C-alpha positions in Angstrom: 110.7 91.5 101.2 113.4 94.2 99.8 115.3 96.1 102.0 116.2 98.9 99.8 113.0 101.2 100.8 112.3 104.1 103.0 109.0 105.0 104.6 107.8 108.3 104.4 105.1 109.2 107.0 103.4 111.7 109.5 102.8 109.7 112.5 104.8 107.9 115.2 103.0 104.9 113.9 104.6 105.2 110.5 108.2 105.5 112.4 107.5 102.6 114.4 106.0 100.5 111.7 109.2 101.1 109.5 111.7 100.3 112.1 109.8 97.4 113.2 110.5 96.1 109.4 114.0 97.1 109.0 113.1 100.1 107.2 114.6 103.8 107.7 111.9 106.7 108.2 111.6 110.2 106.9 109.0 111.7 108.8 107.1 114.9 107.5 105.9 117.5 109.8 103.3 118.8 107.4 100.9 116.2 107.9 99.0 115.3 111.3 102.2 114.6 113.5 104.3 117.2 115.2 107.8 117.5 115.1 108.2 116.5 118.8 106.1 113.4 118.3 108.1 112.2 115.3 111.5 112.9 117.0 110.4 111.3 120.0 109.3 108.3 117.9 112.7 108.0 116.6 112.4 109.4 112.9 115.6 109.0 111.0 115.2 112.3 109.5 112.5 115.0 109.5 111.4 117.0 106.8 109.5 120.3 107.2 108.4 121.8 104.2 106.9 119.9 101.0 109.5 121.7 99.0 111.9 119.9 100.7 111.0 116.5 100.4 112.8 115.6 97.2 116.0 116.8 98.7 115.2 114.8 101.9 114.5 111.6 99.9 117.9 112.1 98.0 119.6 112.7 101.4 118.2 109.8 103.1 118.4 107.2 99.9 122.2 108.1 99.8 122.6 107.3 103.5 120.3 104.2 103.7 122.2 101.0 104.5 121.8 98.4 101.9 123.6 95.6 103.2 122.3 94.8 106.6 118.5 94.8 107.2 119.1 95.6 111.0 121.2 98.5 110.7 119.6 101.6 111.7 121.0 104.7 110.5 123.3 106.2 113.1 123.0 109.9 112.5 119.9 111.8 112.2 119.5 115.1 110.2 119.0 118.0 112.7 115.3 118.7 112.9 115.8 122.5 113.1 
């Protein structure tokens, strides 16, 4: 499985599934999950508006570790 991936999801199950497979997760609050649900699940980034999605993906992909599958992103984008 390739490790140069980013999961975009809107529920805690998406965040948990991504992390279980060594993939960073960008969570979006304009789906089914709440910001608190996504934050408590450990989302690496949180995007609140569809218009911010492109910039959020660009930010996430510029900081996703590409050399070690188990290396989670240490700093999370503030969700506010």
